[in-house]
Backbone as numpy.savetxt, mean C-alpha at the origin, in Angstrom:
# Nx Ny Nz CAx CAy CAz Cx Cy Cz
-19.77 -2.49 1.69 -19.21 -1.52 2.68 -18.83 -0.25 2.00
-19.17 0.85 2.55 -18.90 2.12 1.94 -17.73 2.84 2.76
-16.75 3.22 2.07 -15.66 4.09 2.73 -14.89 4.82 1.67
-14.22 5.83 2.02 -13.49 6.71 1.13 -12.10 6.12 0.88
-11.49 6.68 -0.18 -10.05 6.28 -0.42 -9.19 6.82 0.78
-9.51 7.95 1.24 -8.72 8.52 2.43 -8.89 7.60 3.62
-10.07 7.04 3.92 -10.19 6.18 4.99 -9.51 4.87 4.80
-9.43 4.33 3.52 -8.65 3.15 3.32 -7.17 3.40 3.52
-6.68 4.47 2.89 -5.21 4.85 3.06 -4.90 5.02 4.69
-5.75 5.74 5.36 -5.55 5.86 6.83 -5.43 4.41 7.50
-6.30 3.53 7.09 -6.33 2.13 7.73 -5.08 1.43 7.32
-4.67 1.50 6.10 -3.44 0.84 5.58 -2.27 1.35 6.41
-2.22 2.67 6.45 -1.01 3.28 7.18 -1.06 2.86 8.60
-2.19 2.74 9.18 -2.29 2.28 10.58 -1.80 0.79 10.76
-2.16 -0.08 9.82 -1.90 -1.52 9.76 -0.48 -1.86 9.46
0.11 -0.93 8.54 1.47 -1.07 8.16 2.28 0.10 8.35
2.57 0.35 9.63 3.35 1.57 9.97 4.67 1.63 9.29
5.20 0.54 8.90 6.55 0.60 8.28 6.52 1.50 6.94
5.29 1.71 6.33 5.33 2.64 5.21 5.79 4.04 5.57
5.13 4.63 6.66 5.54 5.93 7.12 6.92 5.91 7.73
7.26 4.85 8.46 8.56 4.68 9.07 9.62 4.72 8.16
9.46 4.41 6.96 10.56 4.41 5.99 10.52 5.62 5.06
9.47 6.54 5.47 9.30 7.84 4.52 8.80 7.48 3.24
7.98 6.42 3.14 7.36 6.12 1.74 5.91 6.82 1.75
5.68 7.50 0.66 4.37 8.03 0.36 3.47 7.04 -0.32
2.20 7.28 0.03 1.18 6.31 -0.66 0.02 7.04 -1.13
-0.40 6.70 -2.28 -1.59 7.26 -2.82 -2.58 5.97 -3.33
-3.92 6.33 -3.25 -4.91 5.25 -3.55 -5.86 5.92 -4.49
-6.19 5.10 -5.54 -7.22 5.39 -6.44 -8.03 4.15 -6.73
-9.34 4.43 -6.81 -10.29 3.20 -7.16 -10.35 3.18 -8.70
-9.94 1.94 -9.19 -9.98 1.68 -10.65 -11.42 1.02 -11.00
-12.22 1.89 -11.54 -13.62 1.44 -11.83 -13.68 0.35 -12.85
-12.76 0.33 -13.77 -12.70 -0.71 -14.81 -12.46 -1.98 -14.24
-11.39 -2.10 -13.34 -10.97 -3.36 -12.82 -11.67 -3.63 -11.38
-12.30 -2.62 -10.96 -13.00 -2.66 -9.54 -11.96 -3.11 -8.59
-10.73 -2.47 -8.60 -9.72 -2.69 -7.67 -9.23 -1.31 -7.16
-8.52 -1.30 -5.97 -7.88 -0.09 -5.55 -6.43 -0.19 -6.06
-5.98 0.89 -6.75 -4.57 0.99 -7.22 -3.84 1.68 -6.15
-2.83 1.00 -5.68 -2.10 1.59 -4.46 -0.67 1.89 -4.97
-0.26 3.15 -4.92 1.00 3.60 -5.40 1.91 4.01 -4.15
3.09 3.25 -4.13 3.95 3.56 -3.02 5.23 4.34 -3.76
5.72 5.34 -3.14 6.78 6.02 -3.74 7.76 6.53 -2.65
9.08 6.41 -3.01 10.08 7.03 -2.26 11.09 7.49 -3.15
11.41 8.82 -3.24 12.39 9.39 -4.11 11.98 8.97 -5.56
12.84 8.36 -6.29 12.50 8.04 -7.71 11.96 6.57 -7.80
11.82 5.84 -6.68 11.42 4.55 -6.63 9.83 4.56 -6.51
9.18 3.64 -7.30 7.74 3.68 -7.20 7.32 2.19 -7.43
6.20 1.84 -6.83 5.61 0.55 -6.94 4.12 0.78 -7.02
3.46 0.30 -7.99 1.92 0.30 -8.15 1.44 -1.11 -8.03
0.59 -1.30 -7.13 -0.06 -2.66 -7.07 -1.64 -2.36 -6.92
-2.28 -3.56 -7.00 -3.78 -3.55 -7.00 -4.22 -4.29 -5.68
-5.26 -3.68 -5.20 -5.88 -4.42 -3.90 -7.28 -4.56 -4.39
-7.76 -5.91 -4.37 -9.10 -6.31 -4.70 -10.05 -5.66 -3.59
-11.19 -5.36 -4.07 -12.20 -4.76 -3.22 -12.42 -5.66 -2.02
-12.57 -6.90 -2.11 -12.86 -7.80 -0.99 -11.67 -7.64 0.07
-10.46 -7.52 -0.45 -9.33 -7.27 0.48 -9.40 -5.96 1.14
-9.72 -5.02 0.40 -9.85 -3.65 0.97 -10.95 -3.62 1.95
-12.09 -4.34 1.78 -13.12 -4.52 2.80 -12.58 -5.17 3.99
-11.85 -6.20 3.85 -11.31 -6.93 4.99 -10.25 -6.00 5.75
-9.52 -5.25 5.05 -8.60 -4.28 5.71 -9.44 -3.29 6.57
-10.51 -2.83 6.07 -11.33 -1.87 6.87 -11.86 -2.55 8.14
-11.95 -3.83 8.01 -12.42 -4.63 9.26 -11.27 -5.08 10.07
-10.13 -4.51 9.91 -8.87 -4.90 10.78 -8.26 -6.23 10.34
-8.43 -6.78 9.11 -7.93 -7.90 8.75 -6.78 -7.65 7.80
-5.56 -7.97 8.23 -4.44 -7.67 7.28 -4.50 -8.36 6.05
-4.08 -7.66 4.90 -4.15 -8.31 3.67 -2.62 -8.78 3.50
-2.49 -10.11 3.32 -1.14 -10.65 3.21 -0.45 -10.23 1.88
-1.25 -10.29 0.86 -0.63 -9.85 -0.45 -0.02 -8.39 -0.32
-0.83 -7.50 0.17 -0.39 -6.08 0.34 0.81 -6.01 1.22
0.81 -6.70 2.34 1.87 -6.71 3.32 3.23 -7.27 2.56
3.18 -8.23 1.76 4.27 -8.76 1.03 4.78 -7.75 0.00
3.90 -7.12 -0.69 4.26 -6.10 -1.66 5.00 -4.88 -1.01
4.46 -4.53 0.18 5.11 -3.42 0.95 6.46 -3.78 1.44
6.51 -5.10 1.93 7.88 -5.53 2.33 8.87 -5.68 1.21
8.42 -6.12 0.08 9.39 -6.13 -1.10 9.83 -4.82 -1.52
8.91 -3.88 -1.55 9.34 -2.50 -1.92 10.29 -1.90 -0.88
10.03 -2.03 0.31 11.08 -1.62 1.31 12.37 -2.19 1.21
12.42 -3.56 0.98 13.62 -4.31 0.85 14.37 -3.86 -0.38
13.73 -3.79 -1.53 14.28 -3.46 -2.73 14.83 -1.98 -2.69
14.05 -1.08 -2.12 14.55 0.23 -1.95 15.84 0.34 -1.05
15.83 -0.41 0.10 16.98 -0.30 0.93 18.22 -0.96 0.22
18.04 -2.03 -0.54 19.18 -2.63 -1.24 19.72 -1.64 -2.23
18.87 -0.78 -2.88 19.50 0.10 -3.84 20.11 1.32 -3.20
19.72 1.57 -2.00 20.15 2.81 -1.33 21.49 2.50 -0.61
21.80 1.20 -0.33 22.97 0.78 0.49 24.29 1.00 -0.35
25.33 1.70 0.27 26.52 1.95 -0.42 27.23 0.51 -0.72
27.92 0.53 -1.87 28.59 -0.71 -2.41 29.88 -0.83 -1.63
C-alpha cells in the first residue's frame, strides 16, 4: 500500500482526535533502516517518540485502529497532564 507520511499523519489525527484536542503536535518520518514509522508527539518540553510498524500503518490507513499506538498516545497524555497539575 502506498501513501505519504502526510496522509498517515492525517489518518492518525482523524482516528485519535485526542492528540489535537490536547494541543499535542505530531511528526512522522519513515525509518528506512528499521522499516517503521517514527512518530514524535510533542507538547511544550514534553516529547515521546514511538515506532509504528509498517503493517500497523497499513491497517491504520484501512481505518483499523492500532492499539499499541492508542496506548502510547494515552500514556503521553496522562503523563503530560500529571506533570502539569498543580501540587
